[in-house]
C-alpha positions in Angstrom: 79.6 46.4 -43.4 77.2 46.0 -40.6 75.3 49.2 -39.5 74.1 49.7 -36.0 71.0 51.8 -35.3 71.9 54.5 -32.7 70.9 58.1 -31.8 73.5 60.8 -32.4 73.4 63.2 -29.5 75.8 65.7 -30.9 79.4 66.9 -30.5 81.6 69.3 -28.6 85.1 70.5 -28.8 87.9 70.1 -26.3 91.5 71.2 -25.8 94.1 68.6 -26.8 95.3 68.6 -23.2 92.1 66.7 -22.3 92.3 64.8 -19.0 89.8 62.2 -17.6 88.2 64.7 -15.1 87.2 66.9 -18.0 85.2 64.3 -19.8 82.0 64.5 -17.7 81.9 68.3 -18.3 82.2 67.8 -22.0 79.5 65.1 -22.1 77.2 67.3 -20.0 77.7 70.1 -22.6 76.6 67.8 -25.4 73.6 66.6 -23.5 72.5 70.1 -22.7 71.5 70.5 -26.3 68.3 69.0 -27.5 69.8 67.6 -30.7 69.0 63.9 -31.3 69.2 62.3 -34.7 68.4 58.7 -35.6 71.4 57.4 -37.5 73.1 54.2 -38.5 76.8 53.8 -37.7 79.4 51.3 -38.9 83.1 50.9 -39.8 84.0 50.9 -43.4 87.4 51.2 -45.1 89.2 52.3 -41.9 86.6 55.0 -41.0 83.7 55.3 -38.7 80.8 56.2 -41.0 77.4 57.6 -40.0 74.3 57.6 -42.2 70.9 59.1 -41.6 68.6 56.3 -40.6 66.4 56.9 -43.7 69.4 57.0 -46.2 69.3 54.9 -49.3 72.0 52.4 -50.2 73.9 54.8 -52.5 73.7 57.9 -50.3 77.0 59.2 -49.0 77.6 59.2 -45.2 76.7 62.3 -43.2 79.9 61.8 -41.2 83.1 59.9 -41.9 86.0 59.9 -39.4 89.2 58.0 -40.1 90.0 55.5 -37.3 93.6 56.7 -37.0 92.4 60.1 -35.8 90.3 58.6 -33.0 92.3 59.1 -29.9 89.9 57.9 -27.2 86.8 55.7 -27.2 84.4 56.3 -24.2 81.6 54.3 -22.7 79.8 56.1 -19.9 80.3 54.5 -16.5 77.0 53.2 -15.2 75.3 53.7 -18.6 76.3 51.0 -21.0 74.1 52.4 -23.8 75.9 55.7 -24.2 79.2 55.8 -26.1 81.4 58.2 -28.0 84.9 59.0 -29.2 87.3 61.8 -29.4 88.7 62.8 -32.8 91.9 64.7 -33.3 91.9 67.7 -35.7 95.3 67.8 -37.4 94.9 71.4 -38.5 94.0 72.8 -35.1 95.0 71.9 -31.6 91.5 70.7 -30.6 89.6 67.5 -30.2 86.0 66.8 -31.2 83.9 64.6 -28.9 81.0 62.7 -30.7 78.3 61.2 -28.5 75.8 58.4 -29.4 73.2 56.3 -27.6 71.8 52.9 -28.4 69.3 50.5 -26.9 71.5 47.5 -27.5 74.7 47.5 -25.3 76.1 44.6 -27.3 76.2 46.9 -30.4 78.8 49.0 -28.7 81.1 46.1 -28.2 80.6 44.9 -31.8 81.1 48.4 -33.2 84.3 48.9 -31.2 85.8 45.7 -32.7 85.0 47.1 -36.2 
């Protein structure tokens, strides 16, 4: 599994009836917070996994999201270094939006291909 060094900017919740005009508002809500964590992200065993950048080889991921629950992948128009995805919550009628930033736009393409 290849890991990509990114910054995790945070997450926000959204209604399942999400429409494209709502996305900028959700992203602005995430960016309002001053939370930034340096992490490594990759795809392993059908899940997006996220490790703290200083994690050791045997440490468990800090986040693990099954790919089949990802309902939308986003790359910010005009900003090819910011990307994220919406994750369905099967127990509740909400979506979670996770937002990341990288200095390498090619990493976004490679990560999305898994």
